[in-house]
C-alpha positions as CSV (number, residue, x, y, z in Angstrom):
1,M,-11.6,22.8,20.0
2,T,-9.8,22.9,16.7
3,V,-11.6,21.2,13.7
4,L,-9.6,20.7,10.6
5,V,-11.9,20.6,7.5
6,T,-10.5,19.2,4.3
7,G,-11.9,20.2,0.9
8,A,-12.7,23.8,2.0
9,G,-13.4,24.5,-1.7
10,T,-15.8,21.6,-2.1
11,F,-19.3,22.4,-3.2
12,G,-21.4,22.5,0.0
13,A,-18.5,23.3,2.3
14,S,-19.9,26.7,3.1
15,G,-23.0,25.3,4.7
16,I,-21.1,22.7,6.6
17,I,-18.6,25.2,8.0
18,K,-21.4,27.5,9.0
19,A,-23.2,24.6,10.7
20,I,-20.1,23.8,12.8
21,R,-20.0,27.5,13.9
22,R,-23.6,27.2,15.1
23,A,-22.8,24.4,17.6
24,D,-24.1,25.1,21.1
25,A,-21.8,22.5,22.8
26,F,-18.4,23.9,21.7
27,D,-16.6,26.9,20.2
28,A,-14.6,25.8,17.1
29,H,-11.4,27.1,15.8
30,I,-11.7,25.9,12.2
31,V,-8.8,25.2,10.0
32,G,-9.6,24.8,6.3
33,V,-7.4,23.0,3.8
34,D,-7.7,22.7,0.0
35,T,-5.6,22.2,-3.1
36,D,-6.8,25.6,-4.4
37,P,-5.3,28.7,-2.8
38,D,-8.5,30.6,-3.8
39,A,-10.9,28.0,-2.4
40,Y,-14.1,29.9,-1.4
41,G,-14.3,28.2,2.0
42,F,-11.1,29.9,3.0
43,S,-13.2,33.1,3.5
44,L,-15.1,31.2,6.3
45,V,-12.4,29.6,8.3
46,D,-10.0,30.9,10.9
47,T,-6.8,29.4,9.3
48,A,-6.4,28.4,5.7
49,E,-3.7,26.1,4.3
50,T,-3.1,24.6,0.8
51,V,-2.3,20.8,0.6
52,P,-1.7,18.3,-2.2
53,A,-4.6,16.4,-3.7
54,G,-6.1,13.5,-1.8
55,D,-4.6,10.9,-4.1
56,A,-1.1,12.5,-4.0
57,D,1.7,10.7,-2.1
58,A,2.4,13.8,0.0
59,F,-1.2,14.4,1.0
60,V,-1.2,12.6,4.4
61,S,2.3,13.9,5.4
62,E,1.4,17.5,4.5
63,L,-2.0,17.2,6.3
64,R,-0.3,15.8,9.4
65,S,2.1,18.7,9.4
66,V,-0.9,21.2,9.3
67,A,-2.7,19.2,12.0
68,R,0.3,19.3,14.3
69,R,1.0,22.9,13.7
70,E,-2.6,23.9,14.4
71,N,-3.1,21.5,17.3
72,A,-6.1,19.9,15.5
73,D,-8.4,17.8,17.7
74,V,-10.4,16.3,14.8
75,I,-10.2,16.0,11.0
76,F,-13.5,16.4,9.2
77,P,-13.2,15.3,5.5
78,L,-15.6,16.9,3.0
79,N,-14.0,15.8,-0.2
80,A,-14.6,12.2,-1.5
81,A,-11.2,12.0,-3.0
82,E,-9.6,12.4,0.4
83,V,-11.6,9.8,2.4
84,E,-9.6,6.8,1.2
85,A,-6.3,8.2,2.2
86,L,-7.6,9.4,5.6
87,S,-9.2,6.0,6.2
88,E,-5.9,4.3,5.7
89,A,-4.0,6.9,7.8
90,K,-6.4,6.9,10.8
91,P,-4.0,5.0,13.1
92,A,-1.2,7.4,12.4
93,F,-3.3,10.4,13.2
94,E,-4.9,8.9,16.2
95,S,-1.5,7.9,17.7
96,E,-1.0,11.7,17.9
97,G,-4.4,12.3,19.6
98,I,-6.1,13.5,16.4
99,E,-9.5,11.9,15.6
100,V,-10.2,11.2,11.9
101,M,-13.9,11.2,10.9
102,A,-13.6,8.5,8.3
103,V,-14.9,4.9,8.0
104,S,-12.6,1.9,8.2
105,P,-10.9,0.7,5.0
106,Q,-13.1,-2.4,5.0
107,S,-16.3,-0.4,5.1
108,L,-15.0,2.0,2.5
109,S,-14.1,-0.8,0.1
110,I,-17.7,-2.0,0.1
111,T,-19.5,1.3,-0.1
112,R,-17.4,3.0,-2.7
113,D,-17.7,0.0,-5.1
114,K,-21.4,-0.2,-6.3
115,G,-20.8,-3.7,-7.5
116,R,-19.6,-4.9,-4.1
117,L,-22.4,-2.9,-2.4
118,Y,-25.1,-4.5,-4.5
119,D,-23.5,-7.9,-4.1
120,E,-23.6,-7.6,-0.3
121,L,-27.3,-6.7,-0.5
122,V,-28.0,-9.7,-2.6
123,K,-25.9,-12.0,-0.3
124,Q,-28.1,-10.8,2.6
125,A,-31.3,-11.2,0.5
126,H,-32.0,-7.6,1.2
127,P,-35.1,-6.2,-0.6
128,M,-33.4,-2.9,-1.3
129,A,-31.0,-4.5,-3.8
130,P,-31.7,-3.2,-7.4
131,E,-31.7,-5.5,-10.3
132,F,-28.2,-5.3,-11.8
133,Y,-25.3,-7.0,-13.6
134,R,-21.6,-6.5,-13.4
135,V,-20.0,-6.6,-16.8
136,S,-16.5,-6.3,-18.2
137,S,-16.9,-7.0,-21.9
138,F,-18.9,-5.7,-24.8
139,D,-20.9,-8.9,-25.1
140,E,-21.7,-9.0,-21.4
141,F,-22.8,-5.4,-21.6
142,L,-25.2,-6.1,-24.5
143,D,-26.6,-9.2,-22.7
144,A,-27.2,-7.3,-19.5
145,V,-28.9,-4.4,-21.3
146,H,-31.3,-6.8,-23.0
147,A,-31.8,-8.9,-19.9
148,L,-33.1,-5.8,-18.1
149,G,-35.7,-5.2,-20.8
150,Y,-34.2,-2.8,-23.3
151,P,-35.7,-1.6,-25.7
152,D,-39.0,-2.1,-23.9
153,R,-37.7,-0.6,-20.7
154,R,-35.1,2.1,-19.8
155,V,-31.8,0.8,-18.5
156,C,-28.9,2.5,-16.7
157,F,-25.2,2.0,-16.5
158,K,-22.3,3.4,-14.6
159,P,-18.8,2.5,-13.4
160,P,-18.7,0.7,-10.1
161,V,-16.5,3.3,-8.5
162,S,-17.5,6.9,-9.0
163,N,-18.1,9.9,-6.7
164,D,-21.2,11.3,-8.4
165,R,-23.4,11.0,-11.4
166,R,-21.0,12.4,-14.0
167,C,-20.4,8.9,-15.4
168,F,-24.1,7.7,-15.0
169,R,-26.1,7.1,-18.2
170,V,-29.7,6.2,-18.9
171,L,-30.5,4.3,-22.1
172,D,-33.8,5.4,-23.4
173,P,-34.9,4.0,-26.8
174,D,-37.6,6.7,-27.1
175,M,-35.2,9.7,-26.5
176,D,-36.0,12.6,-28.7
177,R,-32.6,13.4,-30.3
178,F,-33.9,16.7,-31.9
179,N,-35.1,17.9,-28.5
180,A,-31.9,16.8,-26.8
181,L,-29.8,18.7,-29.4
182,L,-31.6,22.0,-29.3
183,N,-33.3,22.2,-25.9
184,Q,-31.2,20.3,-23.4
185,K,-27.8,20.8,-21.8
186,P,-24.9,19.0,-23.6
187,N,-24.3,17.0,-20.4
188,S,-27.6,15.2,-20.4
189,T,-27.4,11.7,-18.9
190,V,-30.0,10.3,-21.3
191,T,-28.9,8.6,-24.4
192,T,-29.7,5.5,-26.6
193,L,-28.0,2.1,-27.0
194,D,-27.2,3.0,-30.6
195,D,-25.4,6.1,-29.5
196,V,-23.1,4.3,-27.0
197,L,-22.3,1.1,-28.9
198,P,-19.8,2.6,-31.3
199,V,-17.9,4.2,-28.4
200,L,-17.8,1.0,-26.4
201,Q,-16.8,-1.1,-29.5
202,E,-13.8,1.2,-30.1
203,T,-12.4,1.0,-26.7
204,V,-9.2,-1.0,-26.3
205,Q,-9.8,-2.1,-22.8
206,F,-13.5,-2.5,-22.0
207,P,-14.3,-0.8,-18.6
208,E,-16.0,-2.6,-15.8
209,L,-19.6,-1.4,-15.6
210,I,-22.7,-1.8,-13.5
211,V,-25.8,-2.2,-15.7
212,M,-28.9,-1.8,-13.7
213,E,-32.7,-1.3,-13.8
214,H,-34.0,2.2,-14.3
215,L,-35.7,3.6,-11.2
216,P,-38.3,6.2,-12.3
217,G,-39.8,7.0,-8.9
218,E,-39.0,9.6,-6.3
219,E,-35.5,10.1,-4.9
220,Y,-34.7,10.3,-1.2
221,T,-31.5,10.9,0.8
222,V,-30.9,9.8,4.4
223,D,-28.2,11.8,6.2
224,A,-26.6,9.5,8.8
225,L,-24.3,10.1,11.7
226,V,-23.4,6.5,12.6
227,R,-22.2,5.9,16.2
228,D,-20.4,2.8,17.4
229,D,-22.8,0.6,19.4
230,E,-25.4,3.4,19.6
231,T,-28.5,4.4,17.6
232,P,-27.5,6.5,14.6
233,V,-28.8,10.0,13.9
234,L,-30.9,9.7,10.8
235,V,-32.7,12.3,8.8
236,S,-34.6,11.5,5.6
237,R,-35.4,14.0,2.9
238,S,-36.9,14.0,-0.6
239,H,-35.5,15.8,-3.7
240,A,-37.6,18.0,-6.0
241,A,-34.6,19.4,-8.0
242,T,-31.0,18.2,-8.2
243,C,-27.8,19.2,-10.1
244,D,-24.6,17.1,-10.3
245,D,-25.8,14.8,-7.5
246,T,-26.6,17.7,-5.2
247,S,-30.1,18.6,-3.9
248,F,-31.2,22.2,-4.6
249,V,-34.8,21.9,-3.7
250,G,-36.2,19.3,-1.2
251,T,-38.2,18.6,1.9
252,V,-37.2,16.9,5.2
253,E,-39.7,14.1,5.3
254,K,-40.0,11.4,7.9
255,D,-40.0,8.1,6.1
256,P,-40.1,5.3,8.7
257,E,-39.3,2.6,6.2
258,L,-36.2,4.3,4.8
259,L,-35.1,5.2,8.4
260,R,-35.5,1.6,9.6
261,D,-33.7,0.2,6.6
262,T,-30.9,2.7,6.8
263,H,-30.3,1.8,10.4
264,E,-30.0,-1.9,9.3
265,L,-27.6,-0.9,6.4
266,C,-25.4,1.1,8.7
267,S,-24.8,-2.1,10.8
268,L,-24.5,-4.3,7.7
269,F,-21.7,-2.2,6.2
270,G,-20.0,-1.5,9.5
271,L,-20.2,2.3,9.1
272,E,-19.1,5.0,11.5
273,Y,-19.3,8.7,11.4
274,N,-21.0,10.3,8.4
275,A,-22.7,8.5,5.6
276,T,-25.1,9.5,2.9
277,F,-27.7,7.0,1.6
278,R,-29.5,7.6,-1.7
279,F,-32.6,5.8,-2.6
280,K,-35.0,5.7,-5.6
281,Y,-38.4,4.2,-5.9
282,T,-39.5,1.7,-8.6
283,A,-42.6,2.4,-10.6
284,D,-44.6,0.3,-8.2
285,G,-43.4,2.2,-5.2
286,T,-40.6,-0.1,-3.9
287,P,-37.5,1.7,-2.5
288,K,-34.1,0.6,-3.8
289,L,-30.7,1.6,-2.6
290,V,-28.8,3.5,-5.3
291,D,-25.6,4.3,-3.5
292,V,-23.9,5.0,-0.2
293,H,-21.3,7.8,0.1
294,P,-19.2,7.2,3.3
295,R,-18.9,11.0,3.9
296,I,-21.2,13.9,4.8
297,S,-23.6,15.1,2.1
298,R,-23.0,18.4,0.3
299,S,-26.6,19.2,0.9
300,V,-26.7,18.2,4.6
301,T,-27.7,21.7,5.5
302,A,-31.3,20.7,4.7
303,S,-31.1,18.5,7.9
304,V,-29.5,21.3,9.8
305,G,-32.3,23.6,8.9
306,A,-34.8,21.1,10.2
307,G,-33.1,20.9,13.7
308,A,-30.5,18.2,13.2
309,N,-27.1,19.9,13.0
310,I,-25.3,16.8,11.8
311,P,-22.0,18.5,11.1
312,A,-21.7,19.8,14.7
313,L,-23.1,16.6,16.2
314,S,-20.5,14.7,14.2
315,V,-17.7,16.7,15.8
316,Q,-19.2,16.2,19.3
317,Y,-19.3,12.5,18.7
318,A,-15.7,12.5,17.5
319,M,-14.7,14.2,20.7
320,D,-16.6,11.6,22.7
321,R,-19.2,14.1,24.0
322,E,-22.8,13.2,24.7
323,L,-25.3,14.1,22.0
324,P,-28.5,15.9,22.8
325,E,-32.0,14.7,22.1
326,L,-33.1,16.1,18.7
327,D,-36.4,17.7,17.9
328,I,-36.6,17.4,14.1
329,E,-39.1,19.7,12.4
330,W,-40.3,17.2,9.7
331,G,-41.8,18.9,6.7
332,T,-39.1,21.6,6.5
333,H,-38.7,22.7,2.9
334,V,-35.3,23.8,1.7
335,T,-34.0,25.6,-1.4
336,R,-30.3,26.3,-2.0
337,D,-28.4,29.0,-3.9
338,W,-24.8,30.0,-4.6
339,Q,-22.2,31.5,-2.3
340,D,-20.2,34.4,-3.8
341,V,-16.6,35.1,-2.6
342,F,-14.7,38.2,-3.7
343,Y,-10.9,38.5,-3.8
344,G,-9.6,42.1,-3.7
345,P,-6.1,42.8,-4.8
346,N,-5.0,43.8,-1.3
347,T,-7.7,42.5,1.0
348,D,-8.8,39.2,2.5
349,P,-11.6,37.3,0.8
350,T,-15.1,38.6,1.5
351,T,-18.7,37.5,0.9
352,I,-22.1,39.1,0.6
């Protein structure tokens, strides 16, 4: 079986590729593609190819050429920037017998836009909808921030469409600016309303933003393999340490409430294949849905280590093979580290 993995240089690709290698049900010939000729994942695949970026006009045509040349059976996207193009191009690939592991354009349009995502939850009167406002002007932004309780309460804001937390900000009126200046990294997400107002006032075109309640409780992720007309494979895990939206320390914990609600949400949003659900708890212990990424998580290896090899199971499902019963070892604790790749002047890439 030939699996074409896009985003071979994406953070987390190493663990996903290794997980596919560990499959018991099939032997995979893995083709890795990336925009970067030095993508670290190229050291782990059988065939490596460079392609244009996912938002480039030539991306789909170049990828189809690689897929044909390598006789790919399935395309497994790892990079968020490529999911939209692959979702739209599914029929073209599938007409050639190549399965694309991407959600439908309709499901993607809902899950990638946090405003539409939250609107859908409100429409369904779903209790996991956070308190939020969609704003598109300076005055609407101010009204929303104060309606959510600022300065007595922390408030958050972010663009409705973003792939991670790089655009996410927390407004904290009690932020210690001296401590932030001397003791914190420059990319801290915490700021104050007074700090952001001058920037927003100066912008020529005010951006569309989601202003939402701050959720101070624990954070959980549910890794999902969603199967058409079948019960999804779901694994819930908590986070003890994160960086750039990726879990570095966590525990695979069985949370029946989150698993049940995730099952419902998979049906509500019409998802298929991989999806990553992120939840945070309110101060009184109520879980709220923060976002849904319609792709596999960069830290899915936590679930793999607990006995649910979701990357390999996803490929099996794509190829219409029966999935085994899982024996998940709940309570598995995971820590992650970096993968080093070395490029000699006259040798293939190596790792230690």
